[in-house]
C-alpha positions in Angstrom: -6.3 -7.5 -71.9 -5.9 -9.2 -68.5 -8.4 -10.9 -66.7 -8.9 -9.6 -63.1 -7.2 -12.8 -61.6 -4.0 -12.0 -63.5 -3.8 -8.5 -62.4 -0.6 -7.5 -60.2 -1.2 -6.3 -56.9 1.5 -4.1 -55.3 2.6 -4.9 -51.8 3.3 -2.5 -48.9 6.6 -0.7 -49.4 9.7 -1.8 -47.4 9.9 1.9 -45.9 6.5 1.5 -44.6 7.2 -1.9 -43.3 10.4 -0.6 -41.3 8.5 2.4 -39.8 5.5 0.0 -38.5 8.2 -2.4 -36.9 10.1 0.3 -35.5 6.8 1.7 -33.7 5.9 -1.7 -32.6 9.4 -2.2 -31.1 9.3 1.1 -29.3 5.8 0.3 -28.0 6.8 -3.0 -26.6 9.8 -1.5 -24.9 7.9 1.1 -23.2 5.3 -1.5 -22.1 7.9 -3.7 -20.7 9.7 -0.9 -18.9 6.2 0.2 -17.3 5.8 -3.2 -15.9 9.2 -3.7 -14.5 10.1 -0.2 -13.3 8.8 -1.1 -9.8 11.5 -3.6 -9.7 14.0 -1.0 -10.0 12.8 1.8 -8.2 11.2 0.2 -4.9 8.2 2.3 -3.2 7.2 1.6 0.5 3.8 -0.1 0.8 2.4 -1.1 4.2 -0.2 -3.8 4.8 -2.0 -4.7 8.2 -1.7 -8.3 8.7 -3.7 -8.3 12.1 -5.5 -6.0 14.2 -7.5 -6.3 17.5 -9.5 -3.8 19.8 -10.0 -5.0 23.3 -12.2 -3.0 25.6 -10.7 -2.3 29.1 -12.8 -0.3 31.3 -13.6 3.0 29.5 -10.6 2.6 27.2 -9.7 0.2 24.3 -6.3 -1.3 23.9 -5.4 -1.5 19.9 -2.9 -4.0 18.6 -1.9 -3.7 14.8 0.7 -5.8 13.2 1.9 -4.1 10.0 4.3 -5.4 7.2 6.2 -3.6 4.7 5.9 -5.3 1.4 7.2 -2.6 -1.2 10.8 -3.1 -0.8 11.5 0.4 0.7 12.0 1.6 4.3 9.2 3.5 5.6 7.9 5.4 8.9 4.5 4.8 10.4 3.1 8.2 11.1 -0.3 7.4 12.7 -3.2 5.1 12.9 -6.9 5.8 12.5 -10.0 4.0 13.3 -13.2 4.3 10.9 -16.9 3.3 11.8 -20.3 4.1 11.6 -20.4 6.3 14.7 -17.1 8.0 14.1 -15.9 11.1 12.2 -15.8 10.6 8.6 -11.9 11.1 8.5 -11.6 8.5 11.5 -10.5 8.8 15.0 -6.9 9.0 15.7 -5.3 6.3 17.8 -2.6 7.0 20.2 0.2 4.5 19.1 3.6 3.7 20.6 6.5 1.7 19.2 6.0 -2.1 19.3 8.1 -5.0 18.8 9.5 -6.0 15.4 9.7 -9.5 13.8 10.5 -11.0 10.4 13.3 -8.7 9.5 14.9 -5.5 10.9 12.7 -2.9 12.2 13.8 0.0 14.4 12.5 3.0 16.2 13.5 6.5 16.0 15.2 7.9 19.2 12.5 8.2 21.8 9.7 9.1 19.1 6.5 7.1 18.9 7.2 6.6 15.1 8.0 3.1 14.1 10.4 2.6 11.2 10.0 -0.3 9.0 12.7 -1.6 6.8 11.9 -3.5 3.5 10.1 -6.7 4.4 10.0 -6.3 8.1 6.9 -6.4 10.4 6.0 -4.7 13.6 3.3 -4.8 16.1 2.1 -1.2 17.2 0.2 -0.9 20.5 -2.2 1.7 20.8 -4.9 3.4 23.2 -8.4 4.8 22.2 -10.7 6.5 24.6 -12.0 9.6 22.5 -15.5 7.7 21.8 -17.2 4.7 23.1 -17.2 1.7 20.5 -19.9 -0.7 20.2 -19.2 -4.6 20.5 -20.3 -6.5 17.5 -20.0 -3.5 15.2 -17.2 -3.8 12.6 -14.9 -1.0 12.6 -12.0 -0.3 10.3 -8.2 0.4 11.0 -5.8 2.1 8.8 -2.1 3.0 9.3 -0.6 6.1 7.6 3.0 5.9 6.4 5.6 7.9 4.7 6.2 7.5 0.8 8.6 10.1 -0.2 7.3 13.6 0.8 3.8 12.5 1.3 1.8 10.5 3.7 0.0 7.3 2.2 -2.7 5.3 3.9 -2.8 1.4 4.1 -5.7 -0.5 3.0 -8.5 -0.7 5.5 -8.6 -3.6 7.8 -11.9 -4.9 9.6 -12.0 -5.3 13.2 -14.5 -5.9 15.9 -14.3 -4.8 19.7 -13.7 -7.8 21.9 
């Protein structure tokens, strides 16, 4: 009779090990592809670098500097301002094309929709006169840009009236 310390233990079969290693390998490749797919298929992403609102009489001049950081061309569709005394969907800022820096940016022929190439930035000028804005109150500005067939909103950028 064998003592418990002399019992033979059976290991995991070679087939089971091969299946486990194959599953782990496939999962690793899928995770790597998921992380790196953005490099192979760039998507536009616009950030606001700087924004100012200056009150002139009963109107407000708005300057917004935006940069394309996603690696793909895009078109600025509109800009909106959000705040405590404004509509929940924001109030539209009447924008016009501005000057581009840091790369090639261009404008569509005669249109007020600035086009940003990958890595470029542009300063958009705008007018706002729909509602009075209060000095010292923090408002938020967002720009909307094309991303394929949909319109995407940038992150909100805080700004106060000067």
